[in-house]
C-alpha positions as CSV (number, residue, x, y, z in Angstrom):
1,M,4.4,2.7,-1.8
2,P,2.1,4.1,-4.5
3,A,3.3,6.8,-6.9
4,V,3.2,10.2,-5.2
5,T,3.9,13.8,-6.0
6,V,7.0,14.8,-4.1
7,C,7.3,18.4,-3.1
8,P,10.3,20.1,-1.4
9,C,10.1,21.0,2.3
10,T,12.3,21.7,5.2
11,F,11.8,19.2,8.0
12,V,12.8,20.6,11.5
13,L,13.1,18.0,14.2
14,F,13.0,19.2,17.8
15,G,14.5,16.7,20.2
16,A,16.7,15.2,17.4
17,L,19.1,13.3,19.7
18,G,16.4,11.6,21.7
19,D,15.7,7.9,21.5
20,L,12.6,8.3,19.3
21,A,14.4,10.4,16.7
22,V,17.6,8.3,16.5
23,R,15.8,4.9,16.6
24,K,12.7,5.7,14.5
25,L,12.5,9.1,12.8
26,F,15.8,9.5,11.1
27,P,15.8,5.9,9.8
28,A,12.3,6.5,8.5
29,L,13.5,9.7,6.7
30,Y,16.4,7.8,5.3
31,Q,14.1,5.1,3.9
32,L,12.0,7.8,2.3
33,D,15.1,9.2,0.6
34,R,16.1,5.7,-0.4
35,A,12.7,5.2,-2.0
36,G,13.0,8.4,-4.0
37,L,10.3,10.1,-1.9
38,L,12.3,13.1,-0.7
39,H,12.5,16.0,-3.1
40,A,16.1,16.9,-4.1
41,D,15.6,20.3,-2.3
42,T,14.2,18.8,0.9
43,R,16.4,19.7,3.9
44,L,16.5,18.2,7.3
45,V,17.4,20.3,10.4
46,A,18.1,18.5,13.7
47,L,17.6,20.6,16.8
48,A,18.7,19.6,20.4
49,R,20.1,21.3,23.5
50,E,23.4,19.4,23.3
51,A,26.3,21.5,21.9
52,G,29.1,19.0,21.9
53,E,32.2,19.3,19.7
54,A,31.8,20.3,16.0
55,G,30.1,17.5,14.1
56,Q,29.5,15.3,17.2
57,P,25.7,15.5,17.2
58,L,25.5,14.7,13.5
59,A,27.9,11.8,14.0
60,S,25.4,10.4,16.7
61,I,22.6,10.6,14.2
62,Q,24.7,8.9,11.5
63,Q,25.7,6.2,13.9
64,G,22.0,5.7,14.7
65,L,21.3,5.1,11.0
66,R,23.9,2.4,10.8
67,Q,22.5,0.8,13.9
68,Y,18.8,0.9,13.2
69,V,18.6,0.6,9.4
70,P,19.2,-3.1,8.3
71,A,22.6,-3.5,6.7
72,V,21.2,-4.7,3.4
73,E,19.2,-1.5,3.1
74,L,22.2,0.8,3.7
75,D,23.3,2.3,0.4
76,A,26.4,4.4,0.4
77,A,25.1,6.8,-2.3
78,V,21.8,7.3,-0.4
79,L,23.6,7.8,2.9
80,Q,25.8,10.4,1.3
81,R,22.8,12.2,-0.2
82,F,20.9,11.9,3.1
83,E,23.7,13.3,5.2
84,A,24.2,16.2,2.8
85,R,20.6,17.2,3.5
86,L,21.2,17.2,7.3
87,S,22.3,20.0,9.5
88,Y,22.3,20.6,13.2
89,L,21.6,23.5,15.5
90,S,22.0,23.5,19.2
91,M,19.3,25.5,21.0
92,D,17.3,25.9,24.1
93,F,13.7,25.3,23.0
94,L,12.3,27.5,25.8
95,S,14.5,30.5,25.0
96,P,13.1,33.1,22.5
97,Q,16.6,34.3,22.0
98,A,17.5,30.9,20.3
99,Y,15.0,31.2,17.5
100,P,16.4,34.0,15.3
101,A,19.2,31.6,14.4
102,L,16.7,28.9,13.4
103,A,14.7,31.5,11.4
104,E,17.9,32.5,9.5
105,K,18.7,28.8,8.8
106,V,15.4,28.0,7.2
107,L,14.7,31.4,5.7
108,G,12.8,31.3,2.4
109,T,11.9,27.6,2.6
110,E,8.4,26.3,2.5
111,P,6.5,24.4,3.6
112,L,8.2,24.0,7.0
113,I,7.4,20.9,9.0
114,A,8.2,21.0,12.7
115,Y,8.2,17.7,14.5
116,F,8.0,18.0,18.3
117,A,9.7,14.9,19.7
118,T,9.6,16.6,23.1
119,P,7.4,16.5,26.2
120,A,4.0,17.9,25.6
121,S,4.6,20.5,28.3
122,V,6.9,22.5,25.9
123,Y,4.7,22.4,22.8
124,G,3.1,25.7,23.6
125,A,6.5,27.4,24.3
126,I,7.9,26.1,21.0
127,C,4.9,27.4,19.1
128,E,5.1,30.8,20.7
129,N,8.8,31.1,20.0
130,L,8.3,29.9,16.3
131,A,5.5,32.5,15.9
132,G,7.8,35.2,17.4
133,V,10.2,34.9,14.5
134,G,7.5,34.4,11.8
135,L,8.0,30.7,11.3
136,L,4.4,29.5,11.8
137,E,2.6,31.1,8.9
138,R,2.9,28.0,6.6
139,T,4.2,25.5,9.1
140,R,2.7,22.1,9.8
141,V,3.5,20.8,13.3
142,V,3.6,17.1,14.3
143,L,2.8,16.4,18.0
144,E,4.0,13.2,19.6
145,K,1.8,11.4,22.1
146,P,0.9,11.5,24.9
147,I,-1.1,14.7,24.6
148,G,-1.3,15.4,28.3
149,H,-1.8,13.0,31.1
150,D,-5.6,13.5,31.6
151,L,-8.5,15.4,30.0
152,A,-7.7,18.7,31.6
153,S,-4.0,18.7,30.7
154,S,-4.8,17.5,27.1
155,Q,-7.2,20.3,26.7
156,Q,-4.6,22.8,27.9
157,V,-2.0,21.5,25.4
158,N,-4.5,21.5,22.6
159,Q,-5.8,25.0,23.4
160,T,-2.3,26.4,23.7
161,V,-1.2,25.0,20.3
162,A,-4.5,26.2,18.8
163,R,-3.7,29.8,19.7
164,Y,-0.9,29.6,17.0
165,L,-2.1,27.1,14.5
166,P,-5.4,26.0,12.9
167,E,-6.4,22.4,13.2
168,T,-5.7,21.8,9.6
169,R,-1.9,22.2,10.2
170,I,-1.7,20.2,13.5
171,Y,-0.8,16.5,13.1
172,R,-1.2,14.5,16.3
173,I,0.7,11.3,15.6
174,D,-0.1,7.7,16.7
175,H,2.3,5.4,15.0
176,Y,-0.1,2.5,15.1
177,L,-2.2,4.3,12.5
178,G,0.7,4.2,10.1
179,K,0.9,0.4,10.0
180,E,0.0,-1.3,6.8
181,T,-2.4,-3.7,8.4
182,V,-4.2,-0.9,10.3
183,Q,-4.7,1.0,7.1
184,N,-6.0,-2.2,5.5
185,L,-8.8,-2.3,8.1
186,I,-10.6,0.3,6.1
187,A,-10.1,-1.5,2.8
188,L,-10.9,-4.9,4.4
189,R,-14.2,-3.6,5.8
190,F,-15.5,-1.2,3.2
191,A,-14.2,-2.7,0.0
192,N,-15.5,-6.2,0.8
193,S,-19.2,-6.8,1.1
194,L,-18.4,-10.3,2.5
195,F,-17.3,-8.5,5.8
196,E,-19.2,-5.3,5.8
197,T,-22.6,-7.0,5.6
198,Q,-21.6,-9.2,8.6
199,W,-20.0,-6.4,10.6
200,N,-22.6,-5.9,13.4
201,Q,-24.3,-7.4,16.4
202,H,-26.2,-10.0,14.4
203,Y,-23.1,-11.8,13.2
204,I,-20.3,-11.0,15.6
205,S,-20.2,-12.3,19.1
206,H,-17.2,-10.4,20.5
207,V,-14.0,-8.7,19.6
208,E,-10.5,-9.0,21.2
209,I,-7.7,-6.4,20.9
210,T,-4.3,-7.4,22.4
211,V,-1.2,-5.4,22.4
212,A,1.5,-7.3,24.3
213,E,5.0,-6.1,24.9
214,Q,7.8,-8.6,25.8
215,V,10.0,-5.8,27.2
216,G,9.9,-4.2,30.6
217,I,10.5,-0.5,31.3
218,E,14.0,-0.3,29.6
219,G,15.2,2.8,31.3
220,R,11.9,4.7,30.9
221,W,11.0,4.5,34.6
222,G,10.8,8.3,35.1
223,Y,8.2,8.7,32.3
224,F,6.3,5.4,32.7
225,D,5.7,5.4,36.4
226,K,3.8,8.7,36.1
227,A,1.8,7.4,33.2
228,G,1.1,3.6,33.5
229,Q,-0.2,1.3,30.9
230,L,-3.7,2.8,30.7
231,R,-2.4,6.2,29.8
232,D,0.5,4.9,27.8
233,M,-1.3,2.4,25.6
234,I,-5.1,2.2,26.1
235,Q,-5.8,5.9,25.8
236,N,-4.2,6.1,22.4
237,H,-3.2,2.9,20.6
238,L,-5.9,0.5,21.7
239,L,-8.8,3.0,21.5
240,Q,-7.7,4.0,18.0
241,L,-7.8,0.4,17.0
242,L,-11.2,-0.1,18.6
243,C,-12.5,3.0,16.6
244,L,-11.3,1.7,13.3
245,I,-12.9,-1.7,14.0
246,A,-16.2,-0.3,15.3
247,M,-16.8,2.9,13.2
248,D,-19.6,3.2,10.7
249,P,-18.6,3.7,7.0
250,P,-17.4,7.3,6.4
251,S,-19.0,9.3,3.6
252,D,-15.6,9.4,1.8
253,L,-11.9,8.9,2.6
254,S,-11.3,12.5,3.6
255,A,-9.6,13.1,6.9
256,D,-12.6,14.6,8.6
257,S,-15.1,12.0,7.4
258,I,-13.0,9.2,8.9
259,R,-12.3,11.1,12.1
260,D,-16.0,12.0,12.5
261,E,-16.9,8.3,12.6
262,K,-14.1,7.5,15.1
263,V,-15.4,10.2,17.4
264,K,-18.9,8.7,17.3
265,V,-17.5,5.5,18.6
266,L,-15.6,7.2,21.4
267,K,-18.8,9.1,22.4
268,A,-20.8,5.8,22.4
269,L,-18.4,3.9,24.7
270,A,-20.4,2.9,27.8
271,P,-19.0,4.5,31.0
272,I,-17.6,2.1,33.6
273,T,-18.4,3.2,37.1
274,A,-16.4,2.5,40.2
275,E,-18.9,-0.2,41.1
276,Q,-18.4,-2.0,37.8
277,L,-14.6,-1.8,37.8
278,T,-14.0,-5.0,39.7
279,Q,-16.0,-6.9,37.1
280,Q,-14.9,-5.1,33.9
281,V,-11.3,-3.9,34.5
282,V,-8.2,-5.6,35.7
283,R,-4.9,-3.8,36.4
284,G,-1.6,-5.6,37.1
285,Q,2.0,-5.1,37.9
286,Y,4.7,-7.6,36.9
287,V,6.9,-9.3,39.5
288,A,10.2,-11.2,38.9
289,G,10.0,-13.9,36.3
290,S,11.7,-14.9,33.0
291,S,11.8,-13.7,29.4
292,D,13.2,-15.8,26.6
293,G,14.5,-18.2,29.3
294,Q,16.4,-15.4,31.1
295,P,15.5,-14.2,34.6
296,V,14.2,-10.6,34.7
297,P,13.4,-8.3,37.7
298,G,9.9,-7.2,38.8
299,Y,8.7,-3.7,38.1
300,L,9.5,-2.6,41.6
301,E,13.1,-4.0,41.2
302,E,13.9,-2.1,38.0
303,D,16.7,0.5,38.0
304,N,15.6,3.7,39.8
305,A,12.4,2.1,40.8
306,N,10.1,3.4,43.6
307,A,9.5,0.3,45.7
308,Q,6.1,1.8,46.8
309,S,4.8,2.4,43.3
310,N,1.2,1.6,42.6
311,T,1.5,2.0,38.8
312,E,0.0,-0.6,36.5
313,T,2.0,-2.3,33.8
314,F,-1.0,-4.4,32.6
315,V,-4.6,-3.5,31.9
316,A,-7.4,-5.8,30.6
317,L,-11.0,-4.5,30.3
318,R,-14.4,-5.3,28.9
319,A,-15.8,-2.4,26.9
320,E,-19.3,-1.9,25.4
321,I,-20.4,0.4,22.6
322,R,-23.9,1.8,22.9
323,N,-25.2,2.0,19.3
324,W,-27.3,-0.1,16.9
325,R,-24.3,-1.8,15.3
326,W,-22.6,-3.1,18.5
327,S,-25.4,-3.5,21.1
328,G,-24.6,-6.5,23.2
329,V,-21.1,-7.1,21.6
330,P,-18.3,-6.9,24.2
331,F,-14.9,-5.6,23.2
332,Y,-12.1,-7.2,25.3
333,L,-8.9,-5.1,25.4
334,R,-5.7,-6.0,27.1
335,T,-2.1,-4.7,27.0
336,G,0.9,-5.3,29.2
337,K,4.6,-5.3,29.6
338,R,6.7,-8.5,30.2
339,M,4.3,-10.6,28.3
340,P,5.4,-14.0,26.8
341,Q,5.8,-12.4,23.4
342,K,5.6,-9.2,21.4
343,L,2.1,-9.4,19.8
344,S,-0.5,-7.0,18.5
345,Q,-3.6,-8.5,17.1
346,I,-7.3,-8.0,16.6
347,V,-9.6,-11.0,16.7
348,I,-13.2,-10.8,15.4
349,H,-15.2,-13.7,16.6
350,F,-18.3,-14.5,14.5
351,K,-21.4,-16.1,15.9
352,E,-22.2,-19.7,15.2
353,S,-24.9,-20.8,12.8
354,S,-28.2,-21.4,14.7
355,H,-28.8,-24.7,12.8
356,Y,-26.0,-27.2,13.4
357,I,-26.0,-30.4,11.4
358,F,-22.6,-32.0,12.3
359,A,-21.5,-34.4,15.1
360,P,-22.3,-32.8,18.5
361,E,-18.8,-33.5,19.8
362,Q,-17.4,-31.2,17.1
363,R,-19.6,-28.2,18.0
364,P,-17.0,-26.5,20.2
365,L,-14.7,-26.4,17.1
366,V,-17.1,-24.4,15.0
367,S,-16.1,-20.7,15.2
368,N,-15.2,-18.4,12.3
369,R,-12.6,-15.9,13.3
370,L,-10.9,-13.0,11.5
371,I,-7.4,-12.5,12.9
372,I,-5.7,-9.2,12.0
373,R,-2.0,-9.2,13.0
374,L,-0.2,-5.9,13.4
375,Q,3.1,-7.3,14.9
376,P,5.5,-9.0,14.8
377,D,4.4,-10.2,11.4
378,E,1.6,-8.2,9.7
379,G,-1.1,-10.1,8.0
380,I,-4.8,-11.2,8.0
381,A,-6.2,-14.7,8.5
382,L,-9.8,-15.9,8.2
383,Q,-10.3,-19.1,10.2
384,V,-12.9,-21.4,8.5
385,M,-14.2,-24.9,9.0
386,T,-13.4,-27.5,6.4
387,K,-13.7,-31.3,6.1
388,E,-10.7,-33.5,6.9
389,Q,-9.3,-35.1,3.8
390,G,-9.3,-38.9,3.5
391,L,-11.7,-41.9,3.0
392,N,-11.8,-42.8,6.7
393,N,-12.5,-39.4,8.1
394,G,-16.2,-39.0,7.2
395,M,-17.5,-35.5,7.8
396,H,-14.9,-34.7,10.4
397,L,-14.3,-31.0,10.6
398,H,-11.1,-29.1,10.9
399,S,-10.3,-25.5,11.5
400,R,-7.9,-23.9,9.0
401,P,-6.9,-20.4,8.1
402,L,-7.3,-18.6,4.8
403,Q,-4.2,-16.5,5.3
404,L,-2.6,-13.3,3.8
405,D,0.9,-12.8,5.2
406,F,2.2,-9.5,3.9
407,S,5.9,-10.4,4.2
408,E,5.3,-13.6,2.2
409,T,2.8,-12.3,-0.3
410,Y,4.6,-9.1,-1.2
411,T,8.1,-10.6,-1.4
412,R,9.3,-7.9,-3.9
413,T,7.8,-5.0,-1.9
414,R,9.3,-3.9,1.3
415,I,6.7,-3.2,4.0
416,P,7.4,0.3,5.2
417,D,7.7,1.2,8.9
418,A,4.7,3.1,10.3
419,Y,6.7,6.3,10.7
420,E,7.7,6.3,7.0
421,R,4.1,6.4,6.0
422,L,3.2,9.0,8.5
423,L,6.1,11.3,7.7
424,L,5.3,11.1,4.0
425,E,1.6,12.0,4.7
426,V,2.7,15.1,6.7
427,M,4.9,16.2,3.8
428,Q,2.0,15.8,1.4
429,G,-0.4,17.6,3.8
430,N,-2.7,14.6,4.4
431,Q,-4.3,14.3,7.8
432,Y,-6.4,11.2,7.6
433,L,-3.9,9.0,9.5
434,F,-3.6,11.6,12.3
435,V,-5.7,12.2,15.4
436,R,-8.0,15.2,15.7
437,K,-8.3,17.3,18.9
438,D,-11.8,15.9,19.9
439,E,-10.6,12.3,19.4
440,V,-7.9,12.9,22.0
441,E,-10.2,14.5,24.4
442,H,-13.0,12.0,24.2
443,A,-10.5,9.2,24.7
444,W,-9.1,10.9,27.8
445,R,-12.6,11.5,29.1
446,W,-13.4,7.8,29.0
447,C,-10.0,6.8,30.5
448,D,-10.2,9.4,33.3
449,Q,-13.3,7.7,34.7
450,L,-11.3,4.5,35.1
451,I,-8.5,6.2,36.9
452,A,-11.0,8.1,39.1
453,G,-12.7,4.7,39.9
454,W,-9.4,3.1,40.9
455,T,-8.6,6.1,43.2
456,E,-12.1,5.9,44.8
457,L,-11.7,2.2,45.5
458,G,-8.1,2.4,46.6
459,D,-7.4,-0.3,43.9
460,S,-3.9,-1.8,43.8
461,P,-2.6,-3.6,40.7
462,K,-2.6,-7.4,40.9
463,P,0.8,-9.1,40.6
464,Y,1.6,-11.3,37.7
465,T,4.8,-13.1,36.9
466,A,7.0,-11.6,34.1
467,G,6.7,-13.8,31.1
468,S,3.0,-14.7,31.7
469,W,-0.2,-13.3,30.1
470,G,-1.0,-11.2,33.1
471,P,-3.0,-11.7,36.4
472,L,-5.3,-14.6,36.7
473,A,-8.1,-12.1,37.0
474,A,-7.5,-11.1,33.3
475,S,-8.5,-14.6,32.3
476,T,-11.5,-14.6,34.6
477,L,-12.6,-11.3,33.0
478,I,-13.3,-13.2,29.8
479,T,-14.0,-16.7,31.0
480,Q,-16.9,-15.4,33.2
481,D,-18.5,-14.7,29.8
482,K,-17.7,-18.3,28.7
483,R,-15.0,-17.2,26.4
484,S,-11.2,-17.2,26.4
485,W,-8.3,-15.1,25.0
486,Y,-7.5,-16.3,21.5
487,G,-4.1,-18.0,21.2
488,D,-3.1,-18.1,24.9
489,S,-1.3,-21.3,25.9
């Protein structure tokens, strides 16, 4: 990470014994401490309902560190320092009577950072109770997604939190925005005239965004079945990636300049009516299959499943952006569970040259692509055509990548986890990697029309075998345009 000014703060984590906190947030805070990016006076306060025996909740957090931080990165001295910062308070988040004890615990410390790793339904109550004991005057709050389950509920959450805090102190987190490669999208586009001059309808034929998960529900049935893949992934992660790919250059790198341009993209997304759904959107639900060579159950056979569920675990869609830059350029988005591999990537397909001089049988090979990988291995590759080496090959073309693999290129620099970056930015008071209220609401507005269309049509998700790339209709979605998903075997 670059050199930064480290200021003291008190970091209060609501929902400190939940999966997100134990698996991601505390390891991220530990890594910041290890990197020297936590001030000596920074304190960490873990909050949860569980009382337990003395020291038991802290022991669970410490056990999580040892489980989720790589062994080679566990340093005894750093662990001791980190654990000395940490304290625990058992409290009922909905009870005003529980908050004086918290106020006493953090009295005189500023700034206060409150991370809500809780359901969005309690954000308002937590804010009200913090305000009741005078803890919101200089507090920054971090809101985990999802912000609501549709436009109306997201507006309700946003309006409730806004009664207590200005927008400048609200940090809506989407961990994809903390990934190094996602941040590099801005540098790649706007610091390289090679790309920015070509970044429009005249030179790009289409764009793919794929976020594939190899896992299934993994014990999250109660949450996921009410949400589905559209709400869980498209509304936030994939639309945020689309915005960063499609936005116009911001006037500067300030938070509002970047977010203003992202909002313009969301407002320019062409609506998809119920009549267009069957041609432009595919939803699926996985059935029994295999993953890594092992049999896995179908969605309706998972633990605690509702055998009548109509919830989608896969979505593929064709989106269009109605502005001068992207007129006529389709954006193909897809995301699903129980895919063949864990993969997040963006593929920019450039148009072919209008004047072709090589052997006709080689023409299908000619296609420049920019491949931006977010996971499992972050990196960027530009696929170009070159001549095969050798005296006997003539002008035989071959497609090869010019590749930047972050893990191989920066061998001496550890690539930080997305949450490390985001937590550090909150501590510094920087909002450019966080989502503004109107971004959330415009994204919900666009997704709500798809859900309404499915309801109007009585649409059911199409089955696909676990371990496959989704329903056959997802392939048809792109092949009907005489294209194919990049990299599918």
